[in-house]
GUTOR-676653 format. One record per atom (N, C-alpha, C, O, CB): residue in three letters; x, y, z. Coordinates in steps of 0.02 Angstrom, whole numbers, plus 32768, in hexadecimal, padded with zeros to 4 digits. Glycine has a CB too. Example, Ala and Ser with C-alpha at 12.3 -4.5 7.8 and 13.67 -1.06 7.14 Angstrom:
2
ALA82947EE48186/ALA82677F1F8186/ALA82947F5B8186/ALA82C87F5A81A7/ALA82357F2081C4/SER82827F908162/SER82AC7FCB8165/SER82858002818A/SER829E80398192/SER82C07FE2811E/
END
This chain:
91
MET9CF247743E00/MET9CEE47303E17/MET9CEC47003DE5/MET9D0546F83DAE/MET9CB947253E3F/ALA9CBC46DA3E15/ALA9C9C469B3DE9/ALA9C5846AD3DD8/ALA9C3446DA3DEE/ALA9C9946523E11/ASP9C4C467D3DA7/ASP9BF346993D96/ASP9BC7467B3DCB/ASP9BDC466C3E03/ASP9BCC467A3D43/ASN9B9546753DB9/ASN9B5A465F3DE4/ASN9B50460C3DE8/ASN9B2B45EA3E0B/ASN9B1546833DC5/SER9B7845FD3DBC/SER9B7845923DBB/SER9BAB45893DF8/SER9BA845523E16/SER9BA8455B3D5A/THR9BC945A93E06/THR9BFA458A3E4F/THR9BD9457D3E76/THR9BA045943E79/THR9C2C45B33E75/SER9BF245533EA4/SER9BE245363ED9/SER9C04456B3F1A/SER9C35458E3F0C/SER9BFC44E83ED3/PRO9BEB456B3F53/PRO9C0345823F89/PRO9C4E457D3F98/PRO9C7445AD3FA1/PRO9BE045673FB5/CYS9C61452C3F98/CYS9C93450C3FB0/CYS9CBB453B3F71/CYS9CCE45723F86/CYS9C9044B13FB5/GLU9CC8452E3F32/GLU9CE2455A3EFD/GLU9D0045983F0F/GLU9D3A45AD3F0A/GLU9CB0456B3ED2/LEU9CBF45B33F2C/LEU9CBE46053F42/LEU9D03461A3F69/LEU9D35463B3F5D/LEU9C7846153F7C/CYS9CE245EC3FA9/CYS9D1045E03FD7/CYS9D6345E83FC4/CYS9D8B46143FD1/CYS9CFF45A03FEB/VAL9D6945A53F9F/VAL9DC745A63F7D/VAL9DCB45E63F59/VAL9DF9460C3F67/VAL9DE0455F3F37/GLU9D9C45F83F28/GLU9DC1462A3EFB/GLU9DCE46643F26/GLU9DFE46893F19/GLU9D9946403EB9/LEU9DA146723F61/LEU9D9F46AD3F96/LEU9DF046A33FC2/LEU9E1846D13FCB/LEU9D4D46A03FD4/GLU9DF9465B3FD8/GLU9E39464F3FFA/GLU9E6C46553FC7/GLU9E9F46663FE5/GLU9E3D460A401D/LEU9E77464F3F8C/LEU9E9C465A3F55/LEU9EB846A63F55/LEU9EF246B93F5E/LEU9E7246493F1A/LYS9E7D46CD3F47/LYS9E91470C3F4D/LYS9E9F47353F95/LYS9EB9476D3F95/LYS9E62472B3F2B/ILE9E9047183FCA/ILE9EA3472D400D/ILE9EF6470C4009/ILE9F22472E4022/ILE9E69470A4051/ALA9F0246DC3FF2/ALA9F5446CC3FF3/ALA9F6F46F43FC7/ALA9FA347103FD8/ALA9F6B46833FE0/GLU9F5746FD3F8B/GLU9F70471C3F5B/GLU9F9B47723F7C/GLU9FD1478D3F72/GLU9F2C47213F23/LEU9F6447823FA1/LEU9F7147C13FBB/LEU9F9C47D73FF7/LEU9FBC480A4000/LEU9F3B47D43FC6/HIS9F94479D401D/HIS9FBF4780404E/HISA0064783403B/HISA03147A34059/HIS9FAC473D405A/LYSA011475C4004/LYSA041475A3FE8/LYSA06447A53FC5/LYSA09E47B43FD1/LYSA03047293FBF/LYSA03F47C83FA0/LYSA06048103F94/LYSA067483A3FCC/LYSA09348653FC8/LYSA03A48393F66/ILEA03D4833400B/ILEA05248674042/ILEA0994833406B/ILEA0B648564095/ILE9FFD487C4083/ASPA0AB480B4068/ASPA0E247E2407A/ASPA1124805405A/ASPA13F48224077/ASPA0DF47984068/SERA10848064007/SERA13B481A3FF0/SERA16648624004/SERA1A2486D3FFE/SERA12848173FB8/GLYA136488A401D/GLYA15F48CD4038/GLYA17F48CE407C/GLYA1964903408F/GLYA130490A403C/PHEA18348A4409D/PHEA1AB489240E0/PHEA1E8485D40D1/PHEA1E0482540BB/PHEA175486C411C/PROA22C487F40E2/PROA263485B40CF/PROA25E4822410E/PROA254482B414A/PROA2AD488C40CB/TYRA26947DD40E2/TYRA26D47AB4109/TYRA23B47A04135/TYRA23E477F4169/TYRA29E47AD4125/GLYA1FF47C74117/GLYA1AC47BC4140/GLYA1B847CE4186/GLYA1A047A641AF/GLYA18947634140/ASPA1D94804419F/ASPA1F6482E41DE/ASPA1E1486A41D3/ASPA1FB489641B1/ASPA242483041EA/LEUA1AE486A41F4/LEUA17A48A14207/LEUA19A48E14233/LEUA189491C422E/LEUA13D487D4235/VALA1C548C94258/VALA1DC48F4429A/VALA20B49124277/VALA213494D4283/VALA1F748D042E2/GLUA23E48EC423A/GLUA26E490E4226/GLUA24F494341E4/GLUA26D497441CF/GLUA2A848D94213/HISA21E493041D2/HISA20E4953419E/HISA1E1499A41BB/HISA1D449C84195/HISA1E54920416C/ARGA1D3499941EE/ARGA1BD49D84209/ARGA20849F54223/ARGA20F4A314216/ARGA17F49CD4248/LYSA23C49D94242/LYSA26E49FD4258/LYSA2864A224213/LYSA2924A5E4215/LYSA2A449CF427D/VALA28C49F941CE/VALA2964A23419B/VALA2924A5D4193/VALA2BD4A894190/VALA27E4A18417B/HISA23A4A5D418D/HISA20E4A9C4188/HISA2294AD941B1/HISA2364B11419C/HISA1C54A8B41A2/GLUA2314ABA4200/GLUA2404ADC4231/GLUA2774B0C422E/GLUA27B4B454245/GLUA2464AB5425A/ASPA2A34AE7420E/ASPA2E44AFD41FB/ASPA2E84B3941BC/ASPA3154B6241BB/ASPA30B4ABA41E6/TYRA2BB4B364192/TYRA2B54B50415B/TYRA2984B9F4176/TYRA2B44BD5416C/TYRA2864B20412A/ILEA2694B974191/ILEA23F4BC541B5/ILEA2704BEA41E3/ILEA2694C2641DB/ILEA2044BA141DB/LYSA2A34BD94215/LYSA2C54BEF4227/LYSA2F24C214207/LYSA2F94C5D4214/LYSA2D34BCA423B/HISA3134BF741D4/HISA3444C1341B1/HISA3294C614181/HISA34F4C904175/HISA35D4BD34182/VALA2E34C5F416D/VALA2D04CA54146/VALA2C34CC7417F/VALA2CB4D034179/VALA28F4CA7410D/ALAA2AE4CB241B7/ALAA2A94CED41F8/ALAA2E64D0241FD/ALAA2E64D3F41F6/ALAA2924CD54246/GLUA3294CE84207/GLUA3664D06420F/GLUA3744D3D41DA/GLUA37B4D7841E6/GLUA3984CD2420E/ARGA3784D1C4192/ARGA3784D414159/ARGA35D4D864153/ARGA3794DB34136/ARGA35C4D1F412F/ALAA3244D8A4171/ALAA2FD4DC24178/ALAA3124DF74195/ALAA3194E334189/ALAA2CE4DB64192/ALAA31B4DC441D0/ALAA3364DFA4208/ALAA37D4E1041ED/ALAA3834E4D41EA/ALAA33E4DD8425D/LEUA3A34DF741DF/LEUA3E94E0541B9/LEUA3D04E47418B/LEUA3E64E804196/LEUA4084DB94182/TRPA3B04E3D4168/TRPA3964E804128/TRPA37E4EA5414A/TRPA3954EDD4140/TRPA35F4E7640EB/LYSA3454EA24183/LYSA33B4EDE41A4/LYSA3604F0741B8/LYSA35C4F4341AA/LYSA3234EDA41CA/SERA38F4EE941E1/SERA3D94F064206/SERA4074F2341CB/SERA4294F5041E3/SERA4094EBF4231/VALA4144F1C4191/VALA4364F25415E/VALA41F4F6E4149/VALA4424FA14147/VALA42C4EEC412D/ARGA3C74F674135/ARGA3AE4FA54137/ARGA3A64FE24166/ARGA3A3501E4157/ARGA3834F9A412C/GLUA3A54FC441A7/GLUA3AF4FF141E2/GLUA3EA501A41E6/GLUA3ED505341FD/GLUA3B04FCB421C/LYSA41D4FF341CB/LYSA461501441DE/LYSA48050374196/LYSA4B450594195/LYSA49A4FD341FF/THRA45B502B4162/THRA46F50534125/THRA43B50A74137/THRA45050E0412F/THRA452501B40CD/VALA40550984149/VALA3ED50CD4149/VALA40150F4418B/VALA3EF512F418E/VALA3AD50C4413D/THRA42450D741C0/THRA42A510541EB/THRA474512F41D7/THRA482516741EC/THRA42650E34233/GLYA49E510641A8/GLYA4E2511941A1/GLYA4D651614162/GLYA4FB518F414E/GLYA51750CA4184/ILEA4A551524157/ILEA4925185410A/ILEA47B51BC412A/ILEA49751F1411E/ILEA450516940CB/VALA44251BA415A/VALA43D51EF4196/VALA46A520B41B7/VALA46B524841BF/VALA42251DC41C4/TRPA49751E441CE/TRPA4DE52034200/TRPA512522C41C2/TRPA52B526241D0/TRPA51A51AC422F/ALAA51F520A4179/ALAA53C52304159/ALAA51B52744146/ALAA53952A9413F/ALAA54C520F412C/GLYA4CE5267413D/GLYA4B252AC411A/GLYA4BC52EC415F/GLYA4C553284156/GLYA44C529E40FF/LEUA4B752CB4199/LEUA4CC52FE41C2/LEUA519532641E0/LEUA52853574201/LEUA4AF52E741EF/META53D52EB41BB/META58A530141AA/META582533F4179/META59853794180/META5B852BE4181/LEUA566532A4154/LEUA570535A4114/LEUA564539A411A/LEUA58753C94108/LEUA54A534A40DD/ILEA516539D4140/ILEA4F753D34161/ILEA52353F5418B/ILEA52254324186/ILEA4C053C04186/GLYA55453D741BC/GLYA57753E741F4/GLYA5B4541741CC/GLYA5C9544E41DB/GLYA58F539E4221/SERA5C553EF4199/SERA611540A4179/SERA5F1544C4156/SERA6065481416B/SERA64153CA4136/ALAA5D1544D4134/ALAA5AC548C4113/ALAA59D54BC4128/ALAA5A454F2410B/ALAA57C548840FF/LEUA57F54B24174/LEUA57A54EF4194/LEUA5BA550141C7/LEUA5BB553A41DD/LEUA53754ED41BA/TRPA5E454DC41D7/TRPA63654E341DE/TRPA652551041C0/TRPA66B554241DA/TRPA65C54AE41CA/GLUA65154FB4168/GLUA67C55214147/GLUA65C55674139/GLUA68155984134/GLUA69054FD410A/PHEA620556B4134/PHEA5EF55B04136/PHEA60755DB4162/PHEA623560E414E/PHEA5A455A6414A/VALA5FE55CC41AD/VALA61555E741DE/VALA659560041DF/VALA667563941F3/VALA60B55C24207/LYSA68B55CD41C4/LYSA6C955E641C6/LYSA6D156184198/LYSA6EB564A41AF/LYSA6F655B741BF/THRA6C0561A4152/THRA6B95653412F/THRA69856894137/THRA6AA56C14125/THRA6AB56494106/ALAA65D56784158/ALAA63756C8416D/ALAA67156E841AF/ALAA67A572541B3/ALAA5CC56B84199/LEUA68C56C341D4/LEUA6C656E641FD/LEUA6F956F841E5/LEUA71D572441FE/LEUA6DE56C6422A/ARGA70856D741A9/ARGA75257034197/ARGA74E5730416C/ARGA78157514161/ARGA78956E0417B/SERA703573F4142/SERA6E757844124/SERA6D957C04158/SERA6DC57FC4149/SERA6A1577540FF/VALA6C757A4419E/VALA6B557D241C9/VALA6F257F941EB/VALA6F0583541FB/VALA68C57B141F8/GLYA72A57D041F5/GLYA76B57E34212/GLYA79D57E441E0/GLYA7D757F341EF/GLYA78057B64247/
END
């Protein structure tokens, strides 16, 4: 800030300028100064991220389910072939 030789009025002016500068920086983060639209944009981003996470969770679940079913089918067919071979050798 200023040195000790400045008057209280000069400090007020300097403080007001700093506040105006900060206000301008804050306002620059809002499209057309619309706070509601700014919030809606963030809500849309959050919704999109949640939907994407749900999609990938579903893909992982379906993939694991498919792998488990394929493994069960493989084991089942191997057992079936073993039983068929065992019954042919007995008969």
